[in-house]
C-alpha positions in Angstrom: -12.9 -14.9 42.8 -10.1 -17.1 41.5 -10.3 -17.1 37.7 -8.7 -19.6 34.9 -6.7 -16.8 33.4 -6.3 -12.9 34.4 -7.0 -12.1 30.7 -8.6 -13.9 27.4 -8.2 -11.9 24.7 -10.4 -13.8 21.3 -8.7 -13.2 18.2 -5.4 -14.2 18.2 -3.9 -11.9 14.9 -1.6 -9.2 14.3 -3.1 -6.8 17.0 -4.3 -9.4 19.7 -1.0 -11.1 19.5 0.8 -7.6 20.0 -1.0 -7.2 23.0 -0.3 -10.5 24.5 3.6 -10.1 24.0 2.5 -7.1 25.7 2.4 -8.2 28.6 4.4 -11.5 27.5 6.7 -11.9 31.3 4.2 -10.1 33.7 2.3 -11.6 36.4 -0.7 -11.9 34.0 -1.9 -15.3 33.1 -3.2 -15.0 29.5 -5.2 -16.7 27.2 -5.9 -15.6 23.3 -8.5 -17.7 21.8 -7.9 -17.9 17.8 -9.6 -20.2 15.5 -7.4 -21.0 12.7 -3.7 -21.8 13.3 -0.7 -20.0 11.3 1.7 -21.2 9.3 5.1 -20.3 10.7 6.8 -21.8 8.3 9.7 -20.2 6.3 10.9 -20.4 4.0 7.8 -20.3 2.1 7.2 -19.8 -1.6 5.6 -16.6 -2.7 3.8 -13.9 -1.2 1.1 -12.9 1.3 -0.6 -10.7 -0.9 -2.3 -8.7 1.9 0.6 -6.4 3.6 0.8 -3.4 5.6 2.4 -0.6 6.3 4.6 -0.5 9.8 5.3 3.3 11.1 8.2 4.1 13.0 6.1 3.7 16.6 4.8 0.3 15.5 8.2 -1.2 14.9 9.3 0.0 18.4 6.8 -1.9 19.5 7.8 -5.1 17.7 11.1 -4.5 19.2 10.4 -3.6 22.5 8.3 -6.5 22.7 10.5 -8.9 21.2 8.9 -10.1 18.5 11.2 -8.1 16.1 14.0 -9.5 14.8 11.7 -12.7 14.0 10.0 -10.1 11.3 13.3 -9.6 10.3 14.4 -12.8 9.7 11.5 -13.8 7.4 11.6 -10.3 5.0 10.6 -6.9 5.9 11.0 -3.8 3.5 12.3 -0.5 4.4 10.8 2.2 1.8 12.6 5.9 2.1 10.6 8.0 -0.1 6.9 8.6 -1.3 5.0 9.6 -3.8 1.9 11.3 -4.0 0.1 12.5 -7.0 -3.2 13.5 -8.5 -4.1 11.8 -12.0 -6.7 14.8 -12.9 -3.7 17.5 -12.6 -0.1 18.3 -12.4 -1.0 18.1 -8.2 2.0 16.3 -6.6 3.8 15.6 -3.3 7.3 14.1 -2.4 8.1 13.0 0.7 11.6 11.8 1.9 13.2 10.0 4.8 16.2 12.3 4.8 14.1 15.5 4.8 13.8 14.2 8.7 16.8 12.5 9.0 15.2 9.1 9.3 16.8 6.4 7.8 13.6 5.2 6.0 9.7 6.7 6.4 8.4 3.0 7.8 8.5 -0.5 6.1 6.1 -2.5 4.2 5.8 -6.1 5.6 3.4 -9.1 4.8 0.6 -9.7 7.4 1.9 -13.4 7.8 5.1 -12.5 8.6 3.9 -9.8 11.2 1.7 -12.7 12.9 4.2 -15.4 12.5 7.0 -12.8 14.5 4.3 -12.3 17.1 3.6 -15.7 17.4 7.1 -17.3 17.6 7.2 -14.9 20.7 4.3 -15.5 22.4 5.3 -18.8 22.6 8.3 -18.0 24.6 6.7 -16.8 27.3 5.4 -19.0 30.5 2.4 -16.8 31.3 0.7 -16.6 27.8 -1.4 -19.9 26.4 -2.6 -20.1 23.0 -5.7 -21.8 22.4 -5.9 -22.7 18.7 -7.9 -23.9 16.8 -11.2 -23.1 19.6 -14.2 -21.6 18.6 -16.2 -19.0 21.1 -19.7 -20.2 22.2 -21.3 -18.0 24.8 -19.7 -14.9 26.7 -21.2 -14.6 30.4 -20.2 -11.4 32.4 -20.9 -11.5 35.9 -19.6 -8.3 38.7 -16.9 -10.2 39.8 -15.3 -11.9 36.3 -15.9 -12.8 32.8 -16.9 -17.0 31.3 -16.3 -17.8 28.0 -17.9 -21.1 26.9 -16.1 -22.2 23.9 -17.5 -25.0 21.2 -15.9 -28.4 22.8 -17.9 -27.0 25.8 -15.3 -25.8 28.2 -15.8 -23.0 30.1 -13.0 -20.1 30.7 -13.7 -17.9 33.3 -11.4 -14.1 33.8 -10.9 -10.7 34.8 -11.0 -9.4 32.0 -12.5 -10.0 28.0 -10.7 -8.5 25.1 -12.5 -8.1 21.9 -9.4 -8.3 19.1 -11.6 -10.1 16.5 -11.9 -7.8 13.9 -14.9 -5.6 12.4 -17.4 -8.6 12.5 -15.9 -8.9 16.3 -18.0 -11.7 18.0 -17.7 -10.1 21.7 -18.3 -6.8 20.4 -21.8 -8.2 18.8 -22.4 -10.4 22.5 -21.6 -7.2 24.4 -24.4 -5.5 22.7 -21.9 -2.6 21.9 -23.5 -0.6 18.6 -21.3 0.7 15.7 -21.4 3.8 13.2 -20.2 4.3 9.8 -20.6 3.5 6.4 -19.5 1.0 3.4 -17.8 3.0 0.8 -18.7 3.0 -2.8 -14.7 0.5 -3.2 -13.7 -2.1 -3.1 -9.9 -2.8 -2.3 -7.9 -5.0 -5.1 -4.8 -6.4 -3.7 -1.9 -8.5 -5.4 2.2 -8.5 -6.0 3.5 -7.4 -8.9 6.5 -7.2 -11.1 7.6 -4.4 -13.0 10.7 -4.4 -15.5 12.2 -1.0 -12.8 12.7 -1.1 -9.6 11.3 0.6 -7.1 14.2 1.9 -5.2 13.0 1.6 -2.0 9.9 4.1 -2.9 6.5 3.8 -2.7 3.8 5.6 -5.3 0.4 6.8 -4.7 -2.0 8.1 -7.3 -5.1 9.3 -7.3 -8.2 8.6 -9.6 -11.2 9.8 -9.6 -12.2 6.4 -8.6 -10.2 5.6 -5.7 -6.1 5.7 -5.0 -3.9 3.4 -6.2 -0.7 2.7 -4.0 2.4 0.6 -5.4 4.1 -0.1 -1.8 8.1 -1.3 -2.2 8.4 -5.1 -1.5 11.5 -7.1 -1.7 13.2 -8.3 -4.4 11.9 -5.2 -6.6 8.4 -6.0 -6.4 5.3 -3.7 -5.2 2.4 -4.9 -3.0 -0.7 -2.7 -5.1 -3.7 -1.9 -3.2 -6.6 -0.8 -5.5 -8.8 0.9 -4.2 -12.4 1.2 -7.5 -15.8 1.1 -7.5 -16.9 -2.6 -6.6 -18.0 -3.4 -10.4 -14.7 -2.8 -11.6 -13.1 -4.5 -8.8 -14.8 -7.6 -10.1 -14.0 -7.4 -13.5 -9.9 -6.9 -12.3 -10.2 -10.6 -10.1 -11.8 -12.1 -13.1 -9.2 -11.0 -15.7 -6.2 -13.4 -17.0 -3.3 -12.2 -15.9 -1.9 -10.2 -18.8 -5.3 -8.1 -19.3 -5.4 -7.3 -15.8 -1.2 -5.8 -15.8 -2.3 -4.2 -18.9 -5.3 -2.2 -16.9 -2.6 -2.0 -14.1 -0.1 -0.4 -16.6 -3.1 2.1 -18.0 -4.0 3.1 -14.5 -0.6 3.6 -13.5 1.6 4.6 -16.2 5.4 3.7 -16.4 7.0 5.1 -13.9 7.9 1.9 -12.2 8.1 0.6 -16.4 6.2 -2.5 -18.1 4.0 -4.6 -15.6 5.8 -8.5 -16.1 3.8 -10.3 -13.6 1.3 -10.7 -10.9 0.6 -13.1 -8.2 -3.2 -14.0 -6.8 -5.0 -11.7 -6.4 -7.8 -11.2 -3.3 -10.2 -8.3 -3.0 -12.5 -6.9 0.2 -14.7 -4.1 0.4 -14.4 -0.9 2.1 -15.6 0.5 5.1 -15.8 3.2 7.8 -16.5 1.5 11.1 -17.0 2.8 14.7 -17.6 1.5 18.1 -20.3 3.6 20.1 -17.5 2.2 23.3 -14.2 0.4 23.2 -15.0 -0.8 26.9 -17.9 -2.2 28.8 -17.3 -3.8 32.7 -14.9 -6.6 32.6 -14.8 -6.0 28.0 -12.8 -4.0 26.1 -12.0 -4.1 21.9 -8.9 -3.3 20.3 -8.3 -3.1 16.2 -10.5 -3.5 14.3 -13.1 -4.4 16.9 -13.3 -1.0 17.9 -11.9 1.2 14.5 -12.4 0.4 10.5 -10.7 3.1 8.4 -9.9 3.5 4.8 -6.4 2.2 4.1 -5.2 5.0 1.8 -2.8 6.3 4.1 -1.9 2.9 5.4 -2.4 3.7 9.4 -5.0 0.9 10.5 -2.6 -2.0 11.7 -0.8 1.2 13.2 -4.3 2.2 14.6 -4.4 -1.0 16.3 -1.0 -1.7 17.5 -1.3 1.7 19.6 -4.4 0.3 21.3 -2.5 -3.0 22.4 0.3 -0.9 23.6 -2.2 1.6 25.4 -4.3 -1.1 27.1 -1.4 -3.1 28.3 0.2 0.1 30.0 -3.2 0.9 31.6 -3.1 -2.6 32.7 0.6 -2.6 33.7 0.3 0.8 35.3 -3.1 -0.3 37.7 -1.3 -0.9 41.3 -3.9 -3.6 42.4 -6.6 -2.2 40.8 -9.2 -4.4 39.2 -8.3 -4.7 35.5 -11.6 -5.0 34.5 -13.5 -2.4 36.5 -15.0 0.4 34.1 -13.4 2.6 35.8 -9.7 1.6 34.6 -11.0 0.7 31.4 -11.7 3.9 31.0 -8.5 5.3 31.5 -7.8 3.3 28.2 -11.0 4.1 26.1 -10.5 8.3 27.1 -6.6 8.0 26.1 -7.2 6.1 22.7 -10.7 7.2 21.2 -10.0 11.2 21.0 -6.9 9.6 18.7 -8.7 6.9 17.0 -11.4 9.7 15.9 -9.0 12.1 14.6 -7.1 10.2 12.0 -10.6 8.1 11.0 -12.1 11.5 10.3 -8.5 12.8 8.4 -8.5 9.7 6.4 -12.8 10.2 5.4 -11.8 13.5 4.6 -8.9 12.4 2.1 -11.3 9.4 0.4 -14.2 12.5 -0.5 -11.6 15.0 -1.4 -9.6 12.9 -4.1 -11.9 10.4 -4.9 -13.9 12.1 -7.1 -14.3 13.9 -10.8 -15.9 17.0 -9.7 -13.9 19.9 -11.3 -13.6 22.6 -8.3 -12.1 20.0 -6.2 -9.6 18.6 -8.5 -8.4 22.7 -8.3 -8.6 22.8 -4.8 -6.4 19.8 -4.3 -3.9 20.1 -6.9 -3.0 23.4 -5.2 -3.2 22.4 -2.4 -0.8 19.1 -2.9 1.7 22.0 -4.5 1.4 24.4 -1.7 1.9 21.1 0.8 4.8 20.2 -1.3 6.4 23.3 -1.2 5.8 24.7 2.1 8.9 22.1 3.8 8.5 22.7 7.4 4.4 21.9 7.3 5.3 18.5 5.2 8.1 17.7 7.5 5.7 18.0 10.4 2.8 15.7 8.3 4.8 12.8 8.1 6.8 12.6 11.5 3.5 12.7 13.1 2.2 9.9 10.2 5.1 8.0 11.5 4.6 8.4 15.6 6.9 10.5 16.1 4.6 12.9 18.3 1.5 12.7 20.2 0.4 11.0 23.1 1.9 7.6 22.7 2.5 4.9 25.0 5.7 3.8 26.5 6.0 0.7 24.2 5.6 3.3 20.6 9.5 5.0 22.2 12.6 3.3 21.1 13.9 0.4 23.4 12.5 1.0 26.9 
């Protein structure tokens, strides 16, 4: 049947917007439904305390869809080194972009900057319509189409519905797709802090028994912190006056970056591991946090979601006239991405469990492991190249300038 759109994307966040841009200028009519309007104004006062570590593969996607320059003109921060160490011993590992012949290991970018760059690019495509603000109310799936009813009564028909609406996905719930996983006994506290010493384009992560504390390089020598700790300590950290919070941060991190001088607003969110039993059904596909949510200790959440978006866009582009909402076609995407995502999720969960404890035998094992890995240069370089998205079965858009 003739539908209003070929594809309706529920969720105009970073992953949903990436997917739309990946099919920008194509023959497909795309609608993106988003409840909250984004702030595209620039410059803006202060920093967003929610940031993402962007790998080379994800950077290539942003560049290939034409959104990268929109981010650069706002602000992005490359980092060349990563220092990781265990608070319970002497184990440490150091990654350096020079060791693998790369200009940097990745970039730290505010989520609001990423989203603004993507939405600005999305607005340049005639085949994409942003429906915002709009609230979804109902989803109906038939054999040859799907329909979404909005709160204002509009009924929009489509060949394919994309759920890019986060860990509490409405699309996933409407489709009846179950998830498995668990809540970690950790909450991530985030803030932008100013230290007396410049980070010199280096990121730092200290593993403590209550969880990792990361300092991520930001412009003007500032750092974005992600402090994964117990829910009780997280609440205490949020309630502290600024100086008390900075003193607690100093005690936890040490003086590697000198004195903690100031902090911006603090935020927090509980950490979970969650994986959808299926990524697809007839007329429905999930991507990003709607399909999988992981611990942020290696900063891979956004990168997995962007690879989902690039992979599904490629499957659709290569469909050669097939029904883009058919289960047969959508399962190609699911087979492609599900295994990779599960592998990364399992690795991050294992790291969390190995490092977030004060069990003496495990402390000995992990410190020895850090020392050995740091000394095994080929192994270490292989690890960092894979983490950057410079290997593996990745979509075309993750490669340099396709």
